[in-house]
N, C-alpha and C positions, 0 to 999 in steps of 0.2 A: 142915861142908861144904856143906849146904845154905844156911847163910848168907853161904858166901863167895859159891856160885855167883847166889842172889838180889842180893847186893852187885855182883856183878860186871854182869846185867843192868840194874841199874837206876842204875847207872853208864854202859854204853852209851847209854842213852835220853836220858840227862841229858846228856849228850855234846853241844855246840854242832858243828848238821852232822850230827848223825845220819841225824835224819830226812829230811832234804834230799836224803839217799843217793839216795834212793826218787826224788826229781826230776830232771828236766831242762828243756834251754831250747829253747824253741820261740821264732821270730820273728813280727810281724806288721806292715805296714806302716797306718796310720790317720792319717785328716787330721781336723784339728778348724777349725774356723770359725766367728767371731764374726755372727750373721746380722744385728744390730742395725748393726754397723762396716762389713758385706761384706769382711771380711780374714778370711785364715789366723792364727792365733795359734800364732808362732811364739818361744813364751817358757816352755814347760813342760820340766820334768822328771819324772825317773822316779817321783817320788813324787807327782807333782799327780795319776798316771792309780789307778784302780781298778777289779782285776779279780776276777771272780769266777766257778768254775766248779764245777758241785753242790754249790752256796750254800756254798764252800768260798773263802776269798780265797787269789790270786795275785800272790804276789812280782813287784813289775816291776822285772829287773837292771839294763835301761840303755832311753834313750830318747834318742836321735841323730836328728838330722835331714839330719846328711851324707852320705847314701849313694846307692848305683846301684841300679837295680831295671830290668827290660826291659817298656821296651813297645813292644805290635801296633799300630801305625795300619792300620786298614783303613777304604776308601772303599766306597762304592754310588757306581757310574757307569751306572745306564740309563739312559737320556735325557740325558746331559749334551753328548752331541753336539750337541741340539735346545733346549739350554733355558742360554742364557748366565750365572741365576745358578747353577745348580747348575755349572756349568764353573767360574763363579766362586772358589766355595769349594772345586773341590776341587781348582784351583791351588793357592789360598793354605794349606791342613792341607798340599799335597803341599809345599812352597816350608816351613810349619814345620818338616815333619817333618827335612827335608834340615838345616834351621838347629839343632837340635837340639845341645847344646853335647858336645863330647867328651868321652867316658867313658861318655854314657849309653847303654845299647846297646837299638839300635831294629829293627823290624823294620819291613814296609810292605806291605799287601794290598791288593787292588780288587777285587771282583764284581759279578757281575749274574749272569748265565745261569748264568755258574761266576765261580769265582775262583782267582786266582793270586797269588803272593809270592814275596821277596826269599827267595833263598837262605840264614834264618838270620836273626839278630841282631849290628847293627855299630855299634861305637862310634866307629870314626873317620871323621869327615864326608867327608874324599875317597870313600873307599870305600862309604858310607853313600850319598852321591848317585848314587854309579855304579851303583847296586842299585835303586835308586828307578825311578833312569829306566829302566831296562830296564822294569821293571813297570808303569811307567805309561804308557810308550810304545804297549801294547797296550790301552787301555782304552776304545776301540769297536772291539774284536773279542769282547765278551766275553756277547753277546747280549742281547735286550730282556725277557725273564723276571729273574724277583730272584726266587734263592735264599739268603735271610739266612740261617738257621740253618745248612745246611750250612756255608754261608760261616765260619758262626763255631765252626764241630764240626772246620773242617781250622784255622779259627787256631791254638784251644788246642793242638791236634797240635805248631804248630811249635815250642814251648817245650820239649816234654820233660817231665824231673823239675822239680816243681817246688820255686818258690824264693820268697823273700818278697816278696810286692810285686807280681807279676806282673800286667799290666796289660795289658787290652785295647780303645783305644778307637774306638770305632766315628761313621764321619757317615755318617749313613743315613735311614731311615724305618722305624716300623715296619711295613713289609707284605712277606710273601711269597707266591709265588704256585707255586711251584716247588717246594720243599724237601721229601726224603722224609724229614727229622727233623722232629720236637714242640718248639713254646718251651721244656714242660715234659721233653721230655729236654737240652734246653742249660742250661737253669737247672740244673739236676743237674749236668752236666759242670762247670759252672766252678764250683759251690759244691765239688765233689769236688775238683778239682784246687786249690782256693785263689787262683783266679785271678778280679781284681776286672774288673768292668765297666762301662765308661766310655762311654755312647751318646751321643752331641750330633747336633740331627737337623738334618737339612739344610735342610726343609721345613718349617714351622706342621703342627701337631696333625692342623689342620681341614681339611686335602689329604689327610690318608690314607684311600683309598678308591679313588683312582684310577678311577672311573667304575663299580665292580664292587661297590659298595654294597648290592645286591639280592643279591648272593652271599654276602657277609659282610662285618663291619666292622672285622675286623682288631682286636678288643677284647685276643685271648688276645697279640698282638704288641705292643699299644699298652702293656700290665700288665709288658712285658719290658723298655722303652724305660723306663718311668718309676717303677714300682714295686721290681724285682726291684733293681736298678744297687747299691741300698743295703745291699741283704742282703749282696751279694759285695763290701762295701768300700769301693765304689765312687761313684759320684755320675751324674746325669745332666743335661745342660743344652741350651739353645737352641745354633746356630750361634753360637761365641766361638775363637777362635785357642790364643787363654792359658789352656782347658781342660786344654788339653795341659799345662800347667803343674802341675795335679794331681797329676800322676806322683811327683812331685818335694818339694811342698809339706808331706810331713805327717812324721811321726816314724816309725824302725823301732823298735820296740818288742820286748825281747826278756823274755820270759816267761818265767817257772820254774811248770812245770804236771807230775803227776804221770805218771813215766816207763810206767805201767801203762795211761796211756789211746792209746791205737795208732792211732784211727780221729779224722778230726775230731767236733770233739766242740763245743754247745754252750754259749754262755760272754754275758758280761755285761761291759762297760766303762762306767766315769762319770770323770768327773772329780772332786779330791778337794773338801769342801764349802769350803774356803778358796777354792779355783780359780772355783768354780762361783758365788762369790757374788764373786768381781771379775770376772766375765767370766758375766753372767745370762741371755747370748743365745746360747751356744754347743750348737754341734753337734757331736757327735762320728760319723764315716762311720770303719765298722769290721765288718770281717767276720762274718757271724753265728755260725761255724765258725771255730773254733780249731783250725789246722793239727798234728797233733802234729809230736813232736820227732824227728827221723830218728837212730835209733838204727843204729849203724857195728855190725857184728859185730866182736866180739873178738879170737875165732880162725878169718878168714875161711880158706875152704877151696883151698890152691892150684889153682893151675888147670895 
């Protein structure tokens, strides 16, 4: 009898797929850029990626480039009424947000002393343009101070439940003189939400300070703009309207991970040896925390 039980147990664990029953699939958006050629690498397959968590390899089930993910475009508007350069940049990015192709869910917001946003995300260009127009027409009524961190907190709330690749693109500067929240709090909120942060400087970094350097040099804000974006899976840039395309130029990876990991977890991602030999100057932009699988209850309680 004991031999029969042992044989049954041995059969179960040797049966293909038995171990994988304890795994589930999570999805994450990553970008691969060739620093030498200054182009995105667009020819990769699932087998070209290697993921590890807790020193154990994770299987990449799929790597697809045709995906739709939500983008929130957020613009700092203080000073725009008296600065033609800033006003021109705001107009350019606003126009670019209106022209994002149909099917791409886009929200739009502006901030200075306070922030206002569109009522959700719009994938249809006509409805999106109308919603953006309502917001941008109020840009000169938001005050003269800057509540950057509070605006980012509000922007994160607009997404609701996490979806793979959720992204906030910010045109602004690393300066805040009003927010109740700190940059450390905002970083934690981004990582917990799994949202990518993509700041684009509206002014050279050398202009940060605005006359108050005796009080603060805003080093913490600068770190949020220069160092943190890659931790979130995003990137930073100087002013370049093409930066919006970063949102959809990557890969949606489906990653098999242990079902027991119910919280975002540190992981590592690299390219296979063969790909690294072919593309010697590549850089992968991926979030430092891999989101957990969404486990749906098998027997939901009736309402």
